[in-house]
PADRENKOL-251124 format. One line per 2 residues: their letters; for each residue z, x, y of N, C-alpha, C. Coordinates in steps of 0.2 Angstrom, whole numbers, plus 2048, in hexadecimal, padded with zeros to 3 digits. Layout:
! residues N
A = Z/X/Y/Z/X/Y/Z/X/Y; ...
This chain:
! residues 278
XX = 8E0/441/D8E/8E7/445/D8B/8E9/44B/D8F; 8EF/44A/D91/8F2/450/D95/8F7/453/D91
XX = 8F8/45A/D91/8FB/45E/D8E/8FF/463/D92; 904/466/D8F/908/46C/D94/90A/471/D90
XX = 909/478/D92/90A/47E/D8F/911/480/D92; 916/482/D8F/91C/484/D91/91C/48C/D8E
XX = 91D/491/D92/91F/498/D90/926/49A/D92; 92A/49C/D8D/931/49D/D8E/932/4A5/D8C
XX = 936/4A9/D90/938/4B0/D8E/93F/4B1/D8F; 941/4B6/D8B/949/4B6/D8A/94B/4BB/D90
XX = 947/4BF/D94/949/4C2/D9A/949/4BE/DA0; 94E/4BD/DA3/94F/4B8/DA9/94C/4BC/DAF
XX = 94C/4C3/DB0/949/4C5/DB5/942/4C6/DB4; 93E/4C6/DB0/938/4C7/DAF/934/4C1/DB2
XX = 92E/4C4/DB6/92A/4BF/DB9/923/4BF/DB6; 920/4BA/DB5/91A/4B9/DB2/914/4BD/DB6
XX = 910/4C0/DB4/90A/4C3/DB8/903/4C0/DB6; 8FE/4C4/DB9/8F8/4C1/DB7/8F5/4C2/DB0
XX = 8F8/4C6/DAD/8F6/4C6/DA6/8F9/4C0/DA1; 900/4BF/DA3/903/4B9/DA0/8FF/4B3/DA1
XX = 8FC/4B2/DA8/8F9/4AC/DAA/8F2/4AB/DA6; 8EF/4B1/DA5/8E9/4B1/DA1/8EA/4AF/D9B
XX = 8EF/4B2/D97/8F1/4B0/D90/8F3/4A9/D8F; 8F7/4A7/D94/8F9/49F/D94/8F2/49A/D95
XX = 8ED/49C/D98/8E7/499/D9A/8E3/498/D93; 8E2/49E/D90/8DF/49F/D8A/8E2/49B/D84
XX = 8E9/49C/D84/8EC/498/D7E/8EB/490/D80; 8EC/48D/D86/8EB/487/D88/8E4/485/D86
XX = 8DF/489/D88/8D8/487/D87/8D7/486/D7F; 8DA/48A/D7B/8D9/48A/D74/8DC/484/D70
XX = 8E3/482/D74/8E6/47D/D71/8E3/477/D73; 8E0/476/D79/8DC/470/D7B/8D6/46F/D77
XX = 8D2/475/D75/8CC/475/D71/8CE/472/D6A; 8D5/474/D67/8D7/472/D60/8D8/46B/D60
XX = 8DC/469/D65/8DD/461/D66/8D7/45D/D67; 8D2/45F/D6B/8CC/45C/D6B/8C8/45C/D65
XX = 8C8/461/D62/8C4/462/D5B/8C7/45D/D56; 8CE/45C/D56/8D2/458/D51/8D0/451/D53
XX = 8D0/450/D5A/8CF/448/D5C/8C8/446/D59; 8C2/44B/D5B/8BC/44A/D59/8BB/448/D51
XX = 8BE/44D/D4D/8BE/44D/D46/8C2/446/D43; 8C7/444/D47/8CA/43D/D45/8C6/437/D47
XX = 8C2/438/D4D/8BE/433/D4F/8B8/432/D49; 8B5/438/D47/8AF/438/D42/8B2/436/D3C
XX = 8B8/438/D3A/8BA/434/D33/8BB/42C/D34; 8BD/42A/D39/8BE/423/D3A/8B7/41F/D3A
XX = 8B2/422/D3D/8AC/41F/D3D/8A9/420/D36; 8A9/425/D33/8A7/426/D2C/8AA/420/D28
XX = 8B1/41F/D28/8B4/41A/D25/8B1/413/D26; 8B1/411/D2D/8AE/40C/D2F/8A7/40A/D2C
XX = 8A3/410/D2C/89B/40F/D2A/89D/40D/D22; 8A0/412/D1F/8A1/410/D17/8A3/409/D15
XX = 8A8/407/D19/8AA/400/D19/8A6/3FB/D1A; 8A2/3FC/D1F/89D/3F7/D20/897/3F8/D1B
XX = 895/3FD/D19/890/3FD/D13/893/3F9/D0D; 899/3FA/D0B/89C/3F6/D05/89C/3EF/D07
XX = 89E/3ED/D0D/89E/3E6/D0D/896/3E3/D0E; 892/3E7/D11/88B/3E4/D10/888/3E5/D09
XX = 889/3E9/D06/887/3E9/CFF/88A/3E4/CFB; 890/3E3/CFB/893/3DD/CF8/890/3D6/CFA
XX = 890/3D5/D00/88D/3CF/D03/886/3CE/D01; 882/3D4/D00/87B/3D2/CFE/87A/3D1/CF6
XX = 87F/3D3/CF3/87E/3D2/CEB/87D/3CB/CE9; 881/3C6/CEC/880/3C0/CE9/87A/3BD/CEB
XX = 877/3BC/CF2/871/3BA/CF3/86B/3BD/CEF; 86C/3C4/CEF/867/3C7/CEA/866/3C5/CE3
XX = 86D/3C4/CE1/86D/3C2/CD9/869/3BB/CD9; 86A/3B7/CDD/867/3B0/CDE/85E/3B2/CDD
XX = 85D/3B6/CE1/855/3B7/CE2/852/3BA/CDB; 856/3BF/CD8/854/3C2/CD3/854/3BD/CCC
XX = 858/3B9/CCC/859/3B3/CC8/853/3AF/CC7; 852/3AD/CCF/84D/3A8/CD0/846/3AB/CCE
XX = 845/3B1/CD0/83F/3B5/CCE/83E/3B5/CC7; 843/3B7/CC2/842/3B6/CBC/840/3B0/CB9
XX = 843/3AB/CBC/841/3A4/CB9/83A/3A2/CBB; 837/3A4/CC1/831/3A4/CC4/82C/3A8/CBF
XX = 82E/3AD/CBC/82A/3B1/CB8/829/3AD/CB1; 82E/3AA/CAF/82E/3A6/CA9/82A/3A1/CA9
XX = 829/39E/CAF/826/398/CB1/81E/39A/CB1; 81D/39F/CB4/816/3A1/CB5/815/3A8/CB0
XX = 816/3A7/CAA/815/3AC/CA5/80E/3AF/CA4; 809/3AB/CA6/802/3AD/CA6/801/3B2/CAB
XX = 7FE/3B8/CA9/7FE/3BE/CAF/7F8/3BB/CB3; 7F4/3B7/CB3/7EE/3B4/CB6/7F1/3AF/CBB
XX = 7F7/3AB/CB9/7F9/3A6/CBE/7F9/3A8/CC5; 7F7/3A2/CC9/7F8/3A4/CD0/7FF/3A5/CD2
XX = 800/3AA/CD7/807/3AB/CD9/80B/3B1/CD5; 807/3B2/CCF/80B/3B7/CCA/80C/3BE/CCE
XX = 807/3C0/CD1/807/3C6/CD5/80C/3C6/CDA; 80D/3C1/CDE/812/3C0/CE2/819/3C0/CE0
XX = 81A/3BD/CDA/820/3BD/CD7/822/3C4/CD5; 81E/3C8/CD2/81F/3CE/CD0/821/3D3/CD6
XX = 81E/3D2/CDB/820/3D5/CE2/827/3D4/CE4; 828/3CD/CE3/830/3CC/CE5/834/3CE/CE0
XX = 832/3CF/CDA/837/3D2/CD4/838/3D9/CD6; 833/3DD/CD7/833/3E4/CD8/837/3E5/CDF
XX = 836/3E2/CE4/83A/3E2/CEA/842/3E1/CE9; 843/3DC/CE5/84A/3DA/CE3/84D/3E0/CE0
XX = 84A/3E2/CDB/84C/3E8/CD6/84E/3EE/CDB; 84A/3EF/CE0/84A/3F5/CE5/851/3F4/CE9
XX = 851/3EE/CEC/857/3EC/CF0/85E/3ED/CEB; 85D/3EA/CE6/863/3EA/CE1/865/3F2/CDF
XX = 860/3F6/CDE/861/3FD/CDE/864/400/CE4; 863/3FE/CE9/865/401/CF0/86D/3FF/CF1
XX = 86E/3F8/CF0/875/3F5/CF0/879/3F9/CEB; 877/3FB/CE5/87B/3FE/CE0/87C/405/CE2
XX = 877/409/CE5/878/40F/CE8/87D/40F/CED; 87D/40B/CF2/882/40A/CF8/889/409/CF5
XX = 88A/405/CF0/890/404/CEC/893/40B/CE9; 88E/40E/CE6/890/415/CE2/892/41A/CE6
XX = 88F/41A/CEC/890/41F/CF1/897/41F/CF4; 899/418/CF5/89F/416/CF8/8A5/418/CF2
XX = 8A3/416/CEC/8A8/417/CE7/8A9/41F/CE5; 8A4/423/CE6/8A4/42A/CE6/8A8/42D/CEB
XX = 8A7/42B/CF1/8AB/42D/CF7/8B2/42C/CF7; 8B4/426/CF4/8BB/424/CF3/8BE/426/CED
XX = 8BA/429/CE9/8BD/42C/CE3/8BE/427/CDD; 8BA/421/CDE/8BC/41C/CDA/8B6/41A/CD5
XX = 8B2/41F/CD4/8AC/41E/CCF/8AE/41E/CC8; 8AD/418/CC5/8AF/418/CBE/8AA/41B/CBA
XX = 8AE/41F/CB4/8A9/421/CAE/8AD/420/CA8; 8A7/41D/CA4/8A9/41C/C9C/8A7/422/C98
XX = 8AB/427/C98/8A9/42D/C95/8AB/42E/C8D; 8A7/431/C8A/8A8/432/C83/8A3/437/C80
XX = 8A5/43A/C7A/8A0/43F/C77/899/43C/C75; 894/43E/C78/88E/43C/C77/889/441/C77
XX = 884/441/C72/87E/446/C72/879/444/C77; 877/44A/C7A/872/44B/C80/86B/448/C7E
XX = 869/449/C78/862/447/C77/860/43F/C78; 864/43B/C75/862/434/C76/863/431/C7D
XX = 868/435/C80/869/433/C88/863/434/C8C; 860/43B/C8A/85A/43D/C8E/854/439/C8C
XX = 854/438/C86/84E/434/C82/84E/42D/C85; 853/429/C86/853/423/C89/851/423/C90
XX = 854/428/C94/852/429/C9B/84B/42A/C9C; 848/42E/C98/840/430/C98/83D/429/C97
XX = 83F/425/C91/83B/420/C8F/83A/41B/C95; 841/41A/C98/841/415/C9D/83D/417/CA4
XX = 83C/41E/CA5/839/420/CAA/831/422/CAA; 82F/422/CA4/828/424/CA2/824/41F/CA5
XX = 825/419/CA6/820/415/CA9/81F/416/CB0; 824/418/CB4/823/41A/CBB/81F/420/CBB
XX = 820/425/CB7/81C/42B/CB7/814/42A/CB5; 813/425/CB1/80C/423/CB0/809/420/CB5
XX = 80D/41B/CB9/80A/418/CBF/809/41D/CC4; 80C/422/CC4/80B/427/CCA/806/42D/CC8
XX = 803/42C/CC1/7FE/430/CBF/801/437/CBD; 807/437/CBB/80B/43D/CBA/80E/43D/CB2
XX = 80E/443/CAF/811/444/CA9/819/444/CA9; 81C/442/CA4/823/442/CA3/826/445/C9D
XX = 828/44B/C9C/82A/44E/C96/832/44F/C95; 835/44E/C8F/83B/44F/C8E/83D/454/C89
XX = 840/45A/C8A/841/45F/C85/848/460/C84; 84B/45F/C7F/852/460/C7E/853/465/C77
XX = 857/469/C78/858/46E/C73/85C/46B/C6D; 859/46C/C67/85D/469/C61/863/46B/C5F
XX = 866/470/C62/86D/472/C60/872/470/C65; 871/46B/C6A/876/46A/C6F/87C/466/C6C
XX = 882/467/C6E/887/464/C6B/88A/45E/C6F; 88D/45A/C6D/88E/453/C71/892/455/C78
XX = 890/451/C7D/894/453/C84/898/44D/C85; 89E/44E/C89/8A2/449/C8B/8A0/446/C91
XX = 89C/440/C91/898/43D/C97/899/436/C96; 897/433/C9C/896/42B/C9C/88E/42A/C9B
XX = 88B/429/C96/884/428/C95/880/425/C9B; 883/41F/C9C/880/41B/CA1/87F/41E/CA8
XX = 884/422/CAA/885/426/CB1/880/42C/CB0; 880/42F/CAA/87B/435/CAA/874/432/CAA
XX = 872/42C/CA7/86B/42A/CA8/86A/428/CAF; 86F/426/CB3/86E/425/CBA/86C/42C/CBE
XX = 86F/431/CBC/86E/437/CBF/867/439/CBD; 865/439/CB7/85D/43A/CB5/859/435/CB8
XX = 85B/42F/CB8/856/42A/CBC/855/42C/CC4; 85A/42E/CC7/85A/430/CCE/856/437/CCF
XX = 857/43C/CCA/853/442/CCB/84C/442/CC9; 84B/43D/CC3/844/43D/CC1/840/438/CC7
XX = 843/433/CC9/841/42F/CCE/83F/433/CD4; 843/437/CD6/842/43C/CDC/83C/440/CDB
XX = 83C/443/CD4/836/448/CD3/82F/444/CD3; 82F/43D/CD0/82A/43A/CD0/827/438/CD7
XX = 82B/437/CDB/82A/435/CE2/826/43B/CE6; 828/441/CE5/826/447/CE8/820/44B/CE5
XX = 81F/449/CDE/81A/44D/CDA/813/44A/CDB; 80E/44E/CDD/807/44C/CDD/804/449/CD7
XX = 7FF/445/CD7/7FC/442/CD2/7F9/448/CCD; 7FA/447/CC6/7F8/44C/CC2/7FD/451/CC0
XX = 803/451/CC3/808/456/CC2/80C/454/CBC; 812/457/CBB/817/456/CB6/81E/456/CB8
XX = 821/452/CB5/829/453/CB6/82C/453/CAF; 831/458/CAE/834/45A/CA8/83B/459/CA8
XX = 83E/456/CA3/845/456/CA2/846/45B/C9C; 84B/460/C9E/84C/465/C99/854/465/C98
XX = 857/465/C92/85E/466/C90/85E/46B/C8C; 864/471/C8D/865/476/C89/86C/479/C8B
XX = 86F/47D/C86/876/47F/C87/876/483/C8C; 87B/483/C91/87C/487/C97/881/48C/C95
XX = 887/48A/C93/88C/48F/C90/890/48B/C8B; 894/48E/C88/898/48B/C83/89B/484/C85
XX = 89D/483/C8B/8A0/47D/C8D/89C/479/C90; 895/47B/C92/891/477/C96/88A/476/C92
XX = 887/470/C94/880/46E/C92/87C/46E/C9A; 877/471/C99/873/471/CA0/86D/46C/C9F
XX = 86B/468/CA4/865/464/CA5/862/466/CAA; 85C/466/CAA/857/467/CB1/852/463/CB1
XX = 850/460/CB7/84B/45B/CB8/846/460/CBC; 840/461/CBA/83B/466/CBD/836/462/CBF
XX = 833/464/CC4/82C/461/CC6/827/466/CC9; 821/463/CCA/81C/467/CCC/819/466/CD3
XX = 81E/463/CD7/81D/462/CDE/81D/467/CE3; 81D/465/CE9/81D/46A/CEF/823/46F/CF0
XX = 829/46E/CED/82E/472/CEE/832/470/CF4; 837/473/CF5/83C/471/CFA/83D/477/CFE
XX = 83B/476/D05/83D/47C/D0A/844/47E/D09; 845/485/D09/84C/488/D09/851/485/D0E
XX = 850/483/D14/854/482/D18/856/47A/D17; 853/477/D12/855/470/D11/85A/470/D0B
XX = 859/475/D06/85D/474/D00/865/474/D02; 868/477/D06/86F/476/D07/872/46F/D09
XX = 86D/46A/D0B/86E/463/D0E/86C/45F/D08; 869/460/D03/864/45B/CFF/869/457/CFB
XX = 86F/458/CFB/874/454/CF7/878/44F/CFB; 877/450/D02/87B/44C/D07/879/445/D07
XX = 87D/441/D09/87C/43A/D09/877/438/D0F; 872/434/D0E/86E/431/D13/869/437/D16
XX = 869/43D/D12/865/442/D15/85E/441/D12; 859/443/D16/853/443/D14/84F/449/D17
XX = 84B/44C/D13/847/452/D17/843/450/D1D; 840/44B/D1C/83C/449/D22/83E/442/D25
XX = 840/441/D2B/843/43B/D2E/83F/435/D2D; 838/435/D2D/834/42F/D2C/832/42E/D25
XX = 835/431/D20/835/430/D19/837/42A/D17; 833/425/D14/835/41E/D12/836/41E/D0B
XX = 835/423/D08/836/423/D00/83D/422/CFD; 841/422/D02/848/420/CFF/84E/421/D05
XX = 854/420/D04/859/420/D0A/85E/426/D0A; 85C/42A/D05/860/431/D04/867/430/D01
XX = 867/42C/CFD/86D/42A/CF9/86D/42D/CF1; 867/42E/CEE/866/42F/CE7/869/436/CE5
XX = 868/43B/CEA/86B/442/CE7/872/442/CE9; 875/43F/CEE/87C/43E/CEF/880/43B/CE9
XX = 87D/436/CE7/87F/433/CE1/880/437/CDB; 87A/43B/CD9/879/440/CD4/87F/444/CD4
XX = 87F/448/CDA/885/44D/CDC/88C/449/CDA; 88D/443/CDC/894/440/CDB/895/43E/CD4
XX = 890/43C/CD0/891/43B/CC9/891/442/CC4; 88E/446/CC6/88E/44D/CC3/895/44F/CC4
XX = 897/450/CC9/89E/453/CCB/8A3/44E/CC8; 8A3/448/CC8/8A7/444/CC5/8A9/446/CBD
XX = 8A3/448/CBA/8A3/44B/CB3/8A6/452/CB2; 8A8/455/CB9/8AA/45C/CB8/8A4/461/CB7
XX = 89E/45E/CBA/898/462/CB9/895/465/CC0; 890/469/CC0/88E/46C/CC5/886/46A/CC6
XX = 884/46A/CCC/87D/468/CCE/87A/46C/CD4; 874/46E/CD3/871/472/CD8/869/472/CD7
XX = 865/474/CDC/85F/474/CDC/85C/47B/CDD; 857/47D/CD9/853/483/CDA/84C/482/CDB
XX = 849/483/CE1/843/481/CE3/83F/487/CE8; 839/487/CE7/835/48B/CEC/830/487/CEF
XX = 82E/487/CF4/829/484/CF8/822/484/CF4; 81D/47F/CF2/818/480/CEE/818/482/CE7
XX = 81F/483/CE4/820/484/CDE/823/47F/CD9; 825/479/CDC/829/474/CD8/831/474/CD9
XX = 835/471/CD7/83C/471/CD7/83F/46F/CD0; 845/472/CD0/849/471/CCA/850/46E/CCC
XX = 851/468/CCA/858/465/CCC/85C/466/CC6; 862/469/CC6/865/46C/CC0/86D/46A/CC0
XX = 86F/467/CBB/876/465/CBA/879/467/CB4; 87F/467/CB4/883/468/CAD/887/464/CAB
XX = 889/463/CA5/88E/45E/CA2/892/461/C9D; 898/460/C9D/89E/463/C99/89C/462/C91
XX = 89C/466/C8D/89C/465/C86/8A3/462/C84; 8A3/45D/C7F/8A8/45A/C7C/8AD/45E/C7A
XX = 8B4/45E/C7B/8B8/463/C78/8B8/464/C72; 8B7/460/C6D/8B7/462/C66/8B1/466/C63
XX = 8AC/467/C68/8A7/46B/C67/8A6/471/C69; 8AB/473/C6D/8AB/479/C71/8AE/47F/C6D
XX = 8A9/483/C6C/8AB/489/C66/8AA/487/C5F; 8A8/481/C5E/8A7/47F/C58/8A0/47F/C55
């Protein structure tokens, strides 16, 4: 790219001096830098869009064959209902792997919807206690398998919140799932819900894990971000999805943590309007 800088003065007899040349060079350098930054930004945006489009295409294309695998696995489980039947263990391994792949595909699609502003919510006035209780019941077997305790503590006086219950359960599933991954055996994960303000309810997922280094906290809700590059316990989408869902509810999400003292992942939900001040 080639550009030109033209200087115009109203005095016809004035000649440009060394200071004028220095100023012109400085302005030209700054203009060139601004143009280059704009070009790089546009290139990065195009690359991001191309990546997101590819993720969406791959996710959609994987769903159909994966659905066939899941249905075939369920049929095999019915055929080999006896826990001691030959091949039963291998069938269960296929089922679990298929479930993990299905979750990953759904996460990819959710991230794409969040980024495009197309995340669908079915919001209604809903009490928090049954939502938290259902999530805890669903996740408790994972905690037990990891030799961890899982508690849910919900204040009795909480008003209904204006939420999509299924999406809030997805938030809890991601947060509790993360806590289970990083909490040593014998530890505990706690879901606690209480009033934050007149217009908000606060939910915290706390663990007794190793905590998060301070330099990692600003990045923790980023897409595909992982604290350790060689960590294979996930692909770094769960917390980005949590942030997207919570913000789609006009809520806030943050983390409080100290190394060696566990972590608290906290988010807020709006109280249903009819309950505000009442």
